[in-house]
C-alpha positions in Angstrom: 0.0 -0.2 0.3 1.3 3.4 -1.2 1.2 7.0 0.7 -2.1 7.8 -1.1 -3.7 4.6 -0.3 -2.5 4.4 3.4 -3.8 7.8 4.0 -7.5 6.8 2.7 -7.5 4.0 4.7 -6.7 5.6 8.0 -9.6 4.9 10.6 -10.8 8.1 12.1 -8.7 8.0 15.1 -5.4 8.0 13.2 -6.0 10.2 10.1 -4.3 13.4 9.5 -3.8 15.5 12.5 -3.3 18.4 11.0 -4.6 17.9 9.1 -13.5 43.2 -13.4 -14.1 45.0 -9.7 -12.6 48.4 -9.4 -9.9 48.7 -6.6 -11.7 51.5 -5.2 -15.1 49.4 -4.8 -13.0 46.7 -3.3 -11.4 48.9 -0.7 -14.8 50.2 0.5 -16.9 47.4 0.6 -18.0 46.7 4.1 -17.7 42.9 5.7 -21.2 42.5 6.1 -21.7 42.9 1.8 -18.8 40.8 1.7 -20.3 38.2 4.4 -23.6 37.9 2.0 -21.8 37.7 -1.3 -19.6 34.5 -0.1 -22.3 32.5 1.7 -25.2 33.4 -0.4 -24.9 29.9 -2.1 -24.5 27.9 1.2 -27.5 26.4 2.8 -29.3 28.6 4.8 -29.6 26.5 8.0 -26.1 26.1 8.2 -25.4 29.6 7.3 -28.1 31.2 9.7 -26.7 29.4 12.6 -23.1 31.1 12.5 -23.8 34.2 10.4 -22.8 36.1 13.3 -19.4 34.6 13.5 -18.8 34.8 10.0 -19.5 38.6 9.8 -16.7 38.6 12.2 -14.5 36.9 10.6 -14.8 39.0 7.6 -14.2 41.9 9.8 -10.9 40.2 10.8 -9.9 39.6 7.5 -10.6 43.3 6.6 -8.6 44.6 9.6 -6.0 42.2 8.9 -5.3 43.2 5.3 -4.7 46.7 6.1 -1.2 47.6 5.1 1.1 51.0 4.4 1.6 49.4 1.2 -1.6 50.6 0.1 -1.4 48.2 -3.1 -0.8 45.0 -0.9 -4.0 46.0 1.0 -5.9 46.7 -2.6 -5.0 43.8 -4.5 -5.6 41.5 -1.1 -9.0 43.1 -0.8 -9.6 42.8 -4.7 -9.3 38.6 -4.4 -10.7 38.2 -1.0 -13.9 39.9 -1.8 -14.2 38.1 -5.3 -17.4 35.7 -4.5 -15.2 32.8 -2.5 -17.5 30.4 0.0 -15.5 30.9 3.2 -15.9 26.9 3.3 -12.7 26.3 5.5 -13.4 29.3 8.1 -16.8 27.8 7.9 -15.5 24.6 9.2 -13.1 26.0 11.7 -16.0 28.0 13.3 -18.6 24.9 13.0 -15.6 22.5 14.5 -14.9 25.1 17.5 -18.8 25.0 18.3 -18.9 21.4 18.0 -15.9 21.2 20.6 -18.0 24.2 23.0 -15.5 27.0 22.4 -16.6 30.4 23.0 -14.4 33.1 22.4 -12.9 35.6 20.2 -9.9 33.7 19.0 -11.6 31.8 15.8 -11.6 35.1 14.2 -8.4 35.7 13.9 -7.5 32.3 12.9 -10.2 31.6 10.1 -8.5 34.6 8.9 -5.4 32.6 8.9 -6.8 29.9 7.0 -8.3 31.8 4.2 -5.1 34.1 4.3 -3.1 30.4 3.3 -6.2 29.6 0.7 -6.0 32.6 -0.9 -2.4 32.8 -0.9 -2.2 29.0 -3.0 -5.1 30.5 -5.2 -2.7 33.3 -6.6 -0.1 31.2 -7.1 -1.9 28.0 -8.5 -3.3 30.7 -11.1 0.2 32.1 -11.9 1.2 28.0 -12.5 -1.7 27.3 -14.7 -1.7 31.0 -16.3 -5.4 30.8 -15.6 -7.3 34.1 -16.9 -10.2 34.0 -14.5 -10.9 33.1 -10.8 -14.3 33.1 -9.4 -15.6 34.9 -12.5 -12.9 38.0 -11.8 -9.8 38.4 -13.9 -7.3 36.9 -11.9 -4.4 39.0 -10.3 -1.5 37.8 -12.6 -4.1 38.8 -15.6 -4.1 42.5 -13.9 -0.9 42.9 -12.6 1.6 40.3 -13.7 3.0 37.4 -12.4 5.6 39.0 -10.3 2.8 40.8 -8.1 0.4 37.8 -7.8 3.6 36.1 -6.3 4.5 38.7 -4.1 0.9 39.2 -2.9 1.0 35.5 -2.3 3.8 35.7 -0.2 2.4 38.3 1.7 -0.6 36.4 2.7 1.4 33.3 3.8 3.5 35.9 5.7 0.7 37.6 7.5 -0.9 33.7 8.1 1.9 32.8 10.0 2.2 36.1 11.8 -1.3 35.6 13.2 -1.0 32.1 14.1 2.4 33.1 16.1 0.3 35.7 17.7 -2.4 33.4 18.9 0.5 32.0 21.2 -0.9 28.3 21.3 1.9 25.9 20.0 -0.8 23.0 18.7 -1.8 25.9 16.3 1.2 27.0 15.1 2.2 23.7 14.6 -1.0 22.9 12.5 -0.6 26.0 10.4 3.0 25.2 9.7 2.6 21.7 8.7 -0.6 22.4 6.7 1.6 24.8 4.6 4.5 22.2 4.0 1.7 19.6 3.2 0.0 21.9 0.6 3.2 22.8 -1.2 4.2 19.1 -1.3 1.1 18.7 -3.2 1.4 21.6 -5.6 5.1 20.1 -6.7 3.6 16.8 -6.8 0.9 17.8 -9.2 3.1 19.9 -11.6 5.5 16.6 -12.0 2.6 14.9 -13.0 0.9 16.9 -15.6 0.5 15.0 -18.4 1.8 12.3 -17.1 -0.8 9.3 -17.9 1.1 6.7 -16.2 -0.6 8.7 -12.8 -2.1 5.8 -10.6 -5.7 6.5 -8.3 -3.2 6.4 -5.5 -1.2 8.9 -7.1 -4.2 11.2 -7.3 -5.3 10.4 -3.9 -2.2 11.7 -2.5 -2.1 14.6 -4.6 -5.3 15.5 -3.2 -5.3 14.8 0.3 -2.0 16.9 0.3 -3.2 19.7 -1.5 -6.9 20.0 -0.7 -7.7 17.5 2.3 -5.1 18.7 4.6 -6.5 22.9 4.7 -9.5 21.2 5.6 -8.2 19.1 8.1 -6.4 22.0 9.8 -9.4 24.3 10.1 -11.2 21.7 11.8 -8.1 20.7 13.9 -8.0 24.5 15.2 -11.5 24.2 15.9 -11.0 21.3 18.2 -7.7 22.7 19.8 -9.7 25.8 20.6 -12.4 23.5 22.3 -9.8 21.9 24.4 -10.7 18.4 22.9 -8.2 15.1 23.9 -5.5 14.2 21.0 -8.5 11.3 20.5 -11.3 13.7 19.7 -8.8 16.2 18.0 -8.0 13.0 15.3 -11.7 13.0 14.7 -12.8 16.2 14.0 -9.7 16.3 11.7 -10.6 12.9 9.8 -14.2 14.9 9.0 -12.1 17.6 7.9 -9.9 15.0 5.8 -12.5 12.9 4.1 -14.7 16.2 3.6 -11.8 17.6 1.7 -11.2 14.6 -0.2 -15.0 14.7 -1.4 -14.7 18.5 -2.2 -11.8 17.8 -4.8 -13.4 14.8 -6.3 -16.7 17.0 -6.7 -14.5 19.9 -8.2 -12.9 17.6 -10.5 -16.3 16.5 -11.8 -17.5 19.9 -11.8 -15.0 21.0 -14.2 -16.2 18.9 -16.8 -19.9 19.5 -16.0 -20.6 22.8 -14.8 -21.5 25.9 -17.0 -18.7 28.3 -16.8 -21.1 31.2 -15.5 -21.5 28.9 -12.5 -18.0 27.7 -12.1 -16.4 31.3 -12.3 -13.3 29.8 -14.3 -13.0 28.1 -18.1 -14.6 25.0 -18.1 -12.6 21.7 -18.9 -9.5 23.8 -17.7 -8.0 20.8 -15.3 -7.7 18.8 -18.6 -6.5 21.7 -20.9 -3.6 22.2 -18.1 -2.4 18.8 -18.1 -3.8 17.9 -15.2 -5.3 14.2 -14.8 -7.9 13.8 -12.6 -10.0 10.7 -11.6 -12.5 10.7 -14.2 -9.3 10.6 -16.7 -7.6 8.0 -14.7 -10.2 5.5 -14.7 -11.5 6.2 -18.4 -7.6 4.9 -19.1 -8.3 2.0 -17.3 -11.8 1.4 -19.0 -11.1 2.2 -22.7 -9.9 0.6 -25.7 -6.6 0.9 -26.7 -8.0 2.8 -29.5 -10.0 5.0 -27.3 -7.1 5.3 -24.5 -5.1 7.2 -27.6 -7.9 9.6 -28.1 -6.9 11.0 -24.7 -3.4 10.8 -25.0 -3.6 12.6 -28.5 -5.4 15.4 -26.8 -2.9 15.6 -24.1 0.2 15.9 -26.7 -1.6 18.0 -29.2 0.0 21.6 -29.0 -3.5 23.0 -31.0 -5.9 20.6 -29.9 -9.4 21.3 -30.8 -12.9 21.7 -29.1 -13.8 18.4 -31.0 -11.1 16.7 -30.0 -12.2 17.7 -26.4 -15.7 16.6 -26.9 -14.3 13.1 -28.1 -12.6 12.6 -24.6 -15.6 13.8 -22.4 -17.6 11.4 -24.4 -15.1 8.8 -23.4 -15.7 10.0 -19.8 -19.8 9.8 -20.1 -19.5 6.3 -21.9 -17.4 4.6 -19.0 -19.3 6.4 -16.7 -16.2 8.1 -15.0 -18.1 11.1 -13.9 -20.6 9.4 -11.4 -18.0 7.1 -10.2 -15.9 10.1 -9.2 -18.9 11.4 -7.2 -19.7 7.9 -6.1 -16.0 8.2 -4.1 -16.9 11.6 -3.2 -20.5 10.6 -1.3 -18.2 7.7 0.3 -16.0 10.3 1.8 -18.8 12.3 2.7 -20.2 9.4 4.7 -16.7 8.6 6.3 -16.4 12.2 7.4 -19.9 12.1 8.9 -19.3 8.8 10.9 -16.0 10.4 12.1 -18.2 13.0 14.2 -20.6 9.7 15.7 -19.2 10.3 19.2 -20.2 13.8 19.3 -23.4 14.6 21.1 -26.4 16.1 18.9 -26.4 19.9 18.9 -26.7 23.0 16.4 -23.3 22.8 15.1 -23.0 18.9 14.4 -26.3 19.0 12.5 -24.8 22.2 10.7 -21.5 20.3 9.7 -23.7 17.4 8.4 -25.6 19.9 6.3 -22.0 20.8 5.2 -20.7 17.6 4.5 -23.9 16.8 2.1 -23.5 20.3 0.2 -20.1 19.7 -0.2 -21.2 16.9 -3.1 -24.5 18.5 -3.9 -23.1 21.8 -5.1 -23.3 23.0 -8.6 -20.0 24.9 -8.6 
């Protein structure tokens, strides 16, 4: 069993324990307005429960984006007010509430998680040469690769500074470890671009590192705030881990089926960039030699046409690989819910269950 398979097979107790807007208008957007924009697609029964918490997280984000270098503040606000769902801060808040935490620390720490996530998006968009993010022009498109990388570095540094200011060794350890894990995932994914020898285990390892690790870390920090035991922390972290895997599998399916207006970025982007995701991996396993060559040719053709792409997508439908991927995502949602079986019924537990179901039911 390799690293990717071992990660997926871990029981809950032993799972990862880290687990075009004008600058003026962005700079003057209120926290309440940003909150409603960012959470408008989330289930009402979940958002309503923590609406005040989300508003206070947005206020913390706005506060910590203030810099004497106004360009940094403006560009950071441009990115952070562009319509993200704030799923990771929501996970941290709900995990903290599940673990009976009442206090102020979760707002700055939620900002830490969102800054890390946003930094990775800025860097990813440079690597992928992406033109759109959440329906808006990407930072590197507007201001160049250098500025996109520098703003991403600034957000990473700001996140570390805030985590250190919290003065909790477990929080700082979680934050530092997750940034290392995410970087490893990005490196492995980049090395595997257009590599059709990639296995399912390789894929699982990449998404565990690049995506699920931050979901797990968000939940872990919530459990740390609640003073949970190591075993309890591991179960909450495992919930985030499995939810992160499900989230990425759903994303990889949506890339083939969601309308661009919903997705907020060009459709079929992963395949065009050479990212080999689970629907493609399974199609290569199930297709005939001649059919598999259609996928190979598409990935290595410099001027591939839309007709070439449609041939690939037809194979995904023929062999049911999109549904296969969503079924796998649902399995991880089920495992995530099971990880919380030891917690007493509460509004926070119910909200986490609603969030888990939303992960695979969303259309963008």
